[in-house]
C-alpha positions as CSV (number, residue, x, y, z in Angstrom):
1,M,20.8,15.9,15.8
2,I,19.4,18.3,18.4
3,L,17.3,16.3,20.9
4,T,14.7,17.5,23.3
5,S,14.9,16.6,27.0
6,D,12.3,13.8,26.7
7,E,14.2,12.4,23.6
8,Q,17.5,12.5,25.6
9,T,15.8,10.8,28.5
10,M,14.7,7.9,26.3
11,L,18.0,7.7,24.5
12,K,19.8,7.3,27.8
13,G,17.6,4.4,28.7
14,R,15.7,6.0,31.6
15,E,12.4,4.8,30.1
16,G,13.5,1.3,29.4
17,V,15.7,-0.6,27.0
18,A,13.1,-0.9,24.2
19,K,12.6,2.9,24.0
20,Q,16.4,3.3,24.2
21,K,16.9,1.0,21.2
22,A,14.2,2.8,19.3
23,M,15.8,6.2,19.9
24,E,19.2,4.9,18.9
25,L,17.8,3.6,15.7
26,L,15.9,6.8,14.9
27,V,19.0,9.0,15.7
28,K,21.2,7.0,13.3
29,Y,18.5,7.2,10.7
30,G,18.0,10.9,11.1
31,E,21.7,11.7,11.1
32,A,22.2,9.6,7.9
33,L,19.6,11.7,6.2
34,G,20.8,15.0,7.5
35,A,17.8,15.6,9.8
36,E,18.5,18.3,12.4
37,R,15.8,17.2,14.8
38,M,12.8,14.9,15.5
39,V,9.2,15.6,15.1
40,N,6.3,14.3,17.2
41,T,3.9,11.8,15.7
42,N,0.7,10.4,17.0
43,N,-0.1,8.3,14.0
44,V,2.0,5.2,13.0
45,F,1.2,2.7,10.3
46,G,3.6,-0.3,10.7
47,G,3.6,-3.6,12.6
48,V,5.7,-6.6,13.4
49,V,7.8,-8.0,10.6
50,A,10.2,-10.6,9.6
51,P,11.1,-11.2,5.9
52,I,8.7,-13.7,4.2
53,P,11.6,-16.2,3.4
54,F,12.6,-16.1,7.1
55,V,9.0,-16.6,8.2
56,R,8.5,-19.6,6.0
57,K,11.8,-21.2,6.8
58,F,12.0,-20.6,10.5
59,A,8.4,-20.2,11.6
60,A,8.4,-23.5,13.5
61,K,11.6,-22.5,15.4
62,V,10.6,-19.0,16.5
63,K,10.1,-19.1,20.2
64,D,9.4,-15.5,21.0
65,I,7.8,-12.6,19.1
66,D,9.7,-10.0,21.2
67,S,12.9,-11.5,19.7
68,I,11.5,-11.0,16.1
69,F,10.5,-7.4,16.9
70,S,13.9,-6.7,18.6
71,E,15.9,-8.0,15.6
72,F,13.8,-6.8,12.6
73,N,12.1,-3.7,14.0
74,L,14.7,-2.3,16.4
75,D,17.9,-3.7,14.8
76,S,18.9,-5.3,18.1
77,G,20.8,-8.5,18.3
78,N,19.7,-9.0,21.9
79,R,16.1,-9.7,22.9
80,V,14.2,-6.8,24.3
81,T,10.9,-7.0,26.1
82,I,8.6,-4.8,24.0
83,P,6.3,-2.4,26.0
84,Q,2.9,-0.9,25.1
85,V,3.1,1.4,22.0
86,K,3.2,5.1,22.9
87,V,1.1,6.4,20.0
88,F,-1.9,5.3,17.9
89,T,-0.6,2.5,15.6
90,C,-2.3,0.5,12.8
91,S,-0.9,-2.7,11.4
92,F,0.1,-3.4,7.8
93,L,-0.7,-6.6,5.9
94,N,-0.1,-10.1,7.2
95,S,1.7,-12.9,5.3
96,L,-1.5,-14.9,4.8
97,D,-5.3,-14.9,5.2
98,P,-6.0,-16.8,8.4
99,D,-9.3,-18.1,7.1
100,H,-7.9,-19.3,3.8
101,W,-4.2,-20.1,4.6
102,Q,-4.5,-23.7,3.4
103,M,-6.1,-22.7,0.1
104,M,-3.3,-20.2,-0.4
105,G,-0.7,-22.9,0.1
106,A,0.8,-21.7,3.4
107,N,2.1,-24.2,5.9
108,E,0.7,-24.7,9.4
109,S,3.8,-23.4,11.1
110,T,3.6,-20.1,9.2
111,Y,-0.1,-19.8,10.1
112,K,0.6,-20.4,13.8
113,L,3.4,-17.8,13.8
114,Q,1.1,-15.3,12.2
115,M,-1.5,-15.9,14.9
116,R,1.2,-15.4,17.6
117,M,2.2,-12.2,16.0
118,E,-1.4,-10.9,16.1
119,K,-1.6,-11.8,19.8
120,F,1.6,-9.9,20.3
121,C,0.2,-6.9,18.5
122,R,-2.9,-6.9,20.7
123,R,-0.7,-7.2,23.8
124,I,1.3,-4.0,23.0
125,G,-1.6,-2.1,21.6
126,I,-1.2,-2.2,17.8
127,N,-4.6,-2.0,16.1
128,L,-5.1,-5.0,13.8
129,T,-6.2,-3.2,10.7
130,N,-4.1,-5.6,8.5
131,T,-4.4,-3.6,5.4
132,C,-2.4,-1.6,2.9
133,A,-5.1,1.1,2.8
134,P,-5.6,2.3,6.5
135,Y,-7.6,5.3,5.3
136,L,-10.4,2.9,4.3
137,V,-10.7,1.6,7.9
138,G,-10.7,4.8,10.0
139,N,-7.1,6.0,10.0
140,V,-7.6,9.4,8.2
141,P,-5.0,11.9,9.4
142,V,-5.8,15.6,8.8
143,K,-3.9,18.1,6.7
144,G,-0.5,19.0,8.2
145,E,-0.5,16.1,10.7
146,H,2.9,14.4,11.0
147,C,2.7,10.6,10.5
148,A,5.1,7.7,10.3
149,W,3.6,5.4,7.6
150,L,5.1,2.6,5.4
151,E,3.6,1.2,2.2
152,S,4.0,3.2,-1.0
153,S,0.4,3.5,-2.0
154,A,-0.7,4.5,1.5
155,V,2.1,7.1,1.8
156,V,1.3,8.8,-1.5
157,Y,-2.4,9.0,-0.6
158,C,-1.5,10.3,2.9
159,N,0.6,13.1,1.5
160,S,-1.3,14.0,-1.6
161,V,-5.0,13.4,-1.0
162,L,-5.1,14.0,2.8
163,G,-2.4,16.6,3.0
164,A,-0.9,14.9,6.1
165,R,2.9,14.4,6.2
166,T,5.0,11.3,6.0
167,N,7.9,9.8,4.2
168,T,7.9,6.2,3.0
169,E,9.1,4.7,6.3
170,G,10.3,1.1,6.8
171,W,9.6,-1.6,9.3
172,E,12.4,-0.4,11.5
173,S,11.5,3.3,11.6
174,T,7.8,2.6,12.2
175,G,8.7,0.0,14.8
176,A,10.7,2.5,16.6
177,A,8.3,5.4,16.1
178,M,5.4,3.5,17.7
179,L,7.3,3.1,20.9
180,V,8.5,6.7,21.3
181,G,6.2,8.9,19.2
182,K,9.0,10.4,17.2
183,I,10.3,10.4,13.7
184,P,13.2,12.3,12.0
185,Y,12.1,15.7,10.6
186,W,13.2,15.5,6.9
187,G,11.7,14.9,3.4
188,Y,8.0,15.4,3.2
189,H,7.6,16.7,6.7
190,I,9.2,19.9,5.5
191,D,7.2,22.5,3.5
192,E,9.7,23.2,0.7
193,N,10.1,19.5,-0.1
194,R,6.4,19.2,-0.8
195,L,6.4,21.6,-3.7
196,G,5.9,20.4,-7.2
197,T,8.9,19.7,-9.5
198,H,7.3,18.6,-12.8
199,L,4.3,20.0,-14.6
200,V,2.0,17.4,-16.4
201,N,-0.5,18.6,-18.9
202,V,-3.3,16.1,-19.1
203,D,-5.0,16.3,-22.5
204,I,-7.5,13.4,-22.3
205,N,-10.6,12.7,-20.3
206,L,-10.0,10.4,-17.3
207,N,-13.3,8.5,-17.0
208,S,-12.4,5.5,-14.9
209,V,-10.1,3.8,-12.4
210,M,-8.3,2.3,-15.4
211,D,-7.6,5.7,-16.9
212,W,-6.2,7.0,-13.6
213,N,-4.0,3.9,-13.3
214,L,-2.6,4.5,-16.8
215,L,-1.9,8.1,-16.1
216,G,-0.1,7.3,-12.8
217,Y,1.9,4.4,-14.3
218,Y,3.1,6.5,-17.3
219,I,4.1,9.6,-15.3
220,G,5.6,7.7,-12.4
221,E,8.2,6.2,-14.6
222,L,9.2,9.6,-15.9
223,V,9.3,11.6,-12.6
224,Q,10.6,8.8,-10.4
225,E,10.8,10.2,-6.8
226,Q,9.9,13.8,-7.8
227,V,6.6,15.7,-7.2
228,P,4.4,15.9,-10.3
229,V,1.8,18.6,-10.7
230,F,-1.2,17.6,-12.9
231,K,-3.0,20.3,-14.8
232,G,-6.0,19.9,-17.1
233,V,-7.9,17.3,-15.2
234,R,-11.4,17.8,-16.3
235,S,-13.4,15.9,-13.7
236,I,-13.0,15.4,-10.0
237,P,-11.6,11.9,-9.2
238,N,-13.2,9.8,-6.5
239,L,-11.5,7.9,-3.7
240,N,-11.1,4.7,-5.7
241,E,-9.5,6.5,-8.6
242,L,-7.1,8.4,-6.4
243,K,-6.2,5.2,-4.5
244,S,-5.3,3.4,-7.7
245,F,-3.6,6.4,-9.2
246,G,-1.2,6.9,-6.3
247,A,-0.4,3.2,-6.2
248,A,0.5,3.3,-9.9
249,L,2.7,6.4,-9.5
250,A,4.5,4.8,-6.6
251,S,5.0,1.5,-8.4
252,S,6.6,2.7,-11.7
253,G,8.5,5.6,-10.1
254,G,8.5,5.6,-6.3
255,T,6.5,8.8,-6.2
256,E,5.5,9.8,-2.7
257,M,3.6,13.0,-3.4
258,Y,1.7,14.7,-6.2
259,H,-0.6,17.7,-6.7
260,I,-3.7,18.0,-8.9
261,V,-4.4,21.7,-9.5
262,G,-7.8,22.7,-8.1
263,I,-8.4,19.3,-6.4
264,T,-5.7,18.2,-3.9
265,P,-5.3,20.2,-0.7
266,E,-2.0,21.9,-1.3
267,A,-2.7,22.9,-5.0
268,H,-5.5,25.3,-5.2
269,N,-3.6,26.9,-8.1
270,I,-0.4,26.4,-10.0
271,N,1.5,29.0,-7.9
272,E,0.6,27.2,-4.7
273,A,1.6,23.8,-6.1
274,F,5.1,25.0,-7.2
275,G,5.6,27.7,-4.6
276,N,6.2,30.2,-7.4
277,K,9.1,28.1,-8.7
278,K,9.4,27.1,-12.3
279,P,8.9,23.4,-13.1
280,V,11.9,21.4,-14.0
281,T,10.2,20.3,-17.2
282,T,6.7,19.9,-18.7
283,L,5.3,16.5,-19.5
284,Y,2.3,15.5,-21.6
285,F,-0.3,12.8,-21.3
286,G,-2.7,12.1,-24.1
287,K,-4.1,9.3,-26.2
288,S,-0.7,7.9,-27.3
289,E,0.8,8.0,-23.8
290,R,-2.3,6.2,-22.5
291,E,-1.8,3.5,-25.1
292,K,1.9,3.1,-24.3
293,A,1.2,2.7,-20.5
294,Y,-1.4,0.1,-21.3
295,N,0.9,-1.9,-23.5
296,N,3.7,-1.7,-20.9
297,L,1.4,-3.2,-18.3
298,N,0.4,-6.2,-20.4
299,S,3.2,-8.8,-20.4
300,A,1.1,-11.8,-21.2
301,K,0.6,-13.7,-24.4
302,D,-1.4,-16.7,-23.4
303,Q,-5.1,-15.9,-23.5
304,N,-6.0,-18.6,-21.0
305,V,-6.2,-17.0,-17.5
306,D,-5.5,-19.1,-14.4
307,F,-6.0,-16.5,-11.7
308,V,-7.9,-13.2,-11.5
309,T,-6.8,-11.0,-8.5
310,L,-8.5,-7.9,-7.5
311,G,-7.9,-5.5,-4.5
312,C,-4.4,-4.1,-4.9
313,P,-4.5,-1.7,-3.0
314,H,-7.3,-3.3,-0.9
315,Y,-10.8,-2.8,-2.2
316,S,-13.3,-0.3,-0.8
317,I,-16.9,-1.4,-0.2
318,E,-17.9,0.6,-3.4
319,E,-15.5,-1.6,-5.4
320,V,-16.9,-4.7,-3.9
321,W,-20.4,-3.5,-4.9
322,E,-19.1,-2.9,-8.5
323,V,-17.8,-6.5,-8.6
324,C,-21.2,-7.8,-7.5
325,K,-23.1,-5.9,-10.2
326,L,-20.9,-7.7,-12.8
327,L,-20.8,-11.1,-11.1
328,K,-24.3,-11.6,-9.8
329,G,-25.9,-14.7,-11.4
330,K,-22.7,-15.6,-13.2
331,Y,-20.2,-18.4,-12.5
332,V,-16.4,-18.4,-12.4
333,S,-14.8,-20.7,-14.9
334,T,-13.6,-24.1,-13.5
335,N,-10.2,-23.3,-15.0
336,T,-9.8,-20.0,-13.2
337,N,-9.5,-18.7,-9.6
338,L,-11.0,-15.4,-8.5
339,W,-9.7,-13.8,-5.3
340,I,-10.8,-10.4,-4.1
341,F,-8.7,-8.8,-1.4
342,M,-9.9,-6.3,1.3
343,S,-9.6,-5.6,5.0
344,R,-11.8,-7.3,7.5
345,P,-13.9,-4.2,8.3
346,I,-14.8,-4.0,4.6
347,K,-15.5,-7.7,4.5
348,A,-17.9,-7.3,7.4
349,L,-19.8,-4.7,5.3
350,A,-19.7,-7.1,2.4
351,D,-21.2,-9.8,4.6
352,R,-23.9,-7.6,5.9
353,N,-24.9,-6.4,2.4
354,G,-25.0,-9.8,0.8
355,Y,-22.0,-9.2,-1.4
356,T,-20.0,-12.0,0.1
357,E,-22.8,-14.4,-0.8
358,I,-22.9,-13.2,-4.4
359,I,-19.2,-13.6,-4.8
360,T,-19.1,-17.0,-3.1
361,N,-22.1,-18.3,-5.0
362,A,-20.3,-17.4,-8.2
363,G,-17.2,-19.4,-7.2
364,G,-15.0,-16.5,-6.1
365,Y,-13.4,-15.9,-2.7
366,I,-13.1,-12.8,-0.5
367,M,-9.6,-12.7,1.0
368,T,-8.5,-10.5,3.9
369,D,-5.4,-9.4,5.8
370,T,-3.0,-9.9,2.9
371,C,-2.4,-9.7,-0.8
372,P,-0.5,-11.8,-3.4
373,V,2.2,-9.1,-3.9
374,Y,3.1,-9.2,-0.2
375,S,2.4,-12.9,0.6
376,Q,3.8,-14.2,-2.7
377,L,1.1,-16.9,-2.4
378,Y,-0.9,-17.7,-5.5
379,P,-3.3,-20.6,-6.5
380,K,-1.4,-23.8,-7.2
381,G,-0.5,-24.1,-10.9
382,T,-0.8,-20.3,-11.7
383,K,0.9,-19.3,-14.9
384,V,-1.3,-16.5,-16.2
385,V,-2.7,-13.7,-14.0
386,A,-5.3,-11.0,-14.8
387,T,-5.7,-7.8,-12.6
388,D,-7.3,-4.4,-12.7
389,S,-4.4,-3.0,-10.7
390,A,-1.4,-1.3,-12.3
391,K,0.6,-2.0,-9.2
392,Q,-0.2,-5.7,-9.3
393,A,0.5,-5.9,-13.0
394,H,3.9,-4.2,-12.4
395,Y,5.1,-6.4,-9.6
396,T,3.6,-9.8,-10.5
397,P,5.9,-10.6,-13.5
398,A,9.0,-9.3,-11.7
399,V,8.4,-11.0,-8.3
400,M,6.6,-14.2,-9.4
401,G,7.5,-14.6,-13.1
402,F,3.8,-15.0,-14.2
403,E,2.4,-13.7,-17.4
404,T,0.1,-10.8,-16.5
405,W,-2.9,-9.2,-18.2
406,Y,-4.0,-5.7,-17.1
407,G,-7.4,-4.2,-17.8
408,S,-10.6,-2.8,-16.5
409,L,-12.7,-4.4,-13.7
410,D,-15.1,-5.5,-16.4
411,D,-12.3,-7.2,-18.4
412,C,-11.2,-9.0,-15.3
413,I,-14.6,-10.3,-14.3
414,Q,-15.2,-11.5,-17.9
415,A,-11.9,-13.3,-17.8
416,A,-12.9,-15.0,-14.5
417,I,-16.2,-16.1,-16.1
418,S,-14.8,-17.3,-19.4
419,G,-11.3,-18.3,-18.4
420,E,-9.9,-16.3,-21.3
421,W,-8.5,-12.8,-21.6
422,R,-10.5,-10.7,-24.0
423,G,-9.7,-7.2,-22.7
424,E,-8.7,-4.3,-24.8
425,L,-8.0,-0.6,-24.6
426,K,-11.2,1.3,-25.5
């Protein structure tokens, strides 16, 4: 790789060991991918990490968070004292909700370690957003801005909806990037890699978050890591629909970018989306494809629902409002748990607007800082899960082995109230 003078200075250790280790990692990473140089970034979405099994097994024995960061973020076998981050950095999810860790079934040592990690983040300047959707809490990069983000649903939103530029980074590369403000220049940082590859003709009205989930889940499996271009969308999607759509695309296929002709910022027309290239193939999404995606997402057979989980990706305040319209004056079944996941800033809005009170009075819980997919913590005795998230419905059976129902928000709230799944594709 061709390094600038400031990059060479950091690589030689003249700005400290931590930045040296960060540059060593980023250079190896870039060379492995064929990157010719670095690009500056002032926007990192990452945090401090250790694998969940490690945290649970060794939480009580961890003496120093700098050691965790050194090993798992900088790939250093030797402890390095971690300095202040160089660029604006927001934190990803935690392994538990600190207000409900006991209800989630976490042990005290894991909780204490999580609090120490938060203290560490504050010390080095990481903003404690603790969310999978940083664009909901103020981190909204502009078109063309180079970022270093992890988390599949955040990355696809960043690239596609905002027009900013990032690859799906890992804990290591984001950990390094936050210390040096650099990331290898490859993948979706480069103009030509952002062009569409597959044309998707949409021949059905998309009227809800559920419809956008189903479109994303069906097409993601077909295009995998390519760049689909959607033509024929008859109405402009809102933030919540695009949030869920990208998460579904990224779950079934690993998609990191898409275009919607006439809507997303790099697809004012077909020619712009494809750069005058011909699509690899043309795909179709209509009534039968919608039904196939729905059936693929529903793995459950038992109608009795133990756990209804909402907020994957984290809910917006509008989605919390929608929940309250359905739940107000109702009561969650004694046989069912209802957990709704969001960031703390969104919960603060929910508190102020009386939404938390409505949900709590109904027997539900607002959960922050984490989600079941990441924490792998579910209510005790859970066997059957219901969710309005294609991403959640995709991962829950695979990761946890639970039967899972997928449907609309209304279907999920009715399941929480009745304790039974009665949802159907309408």
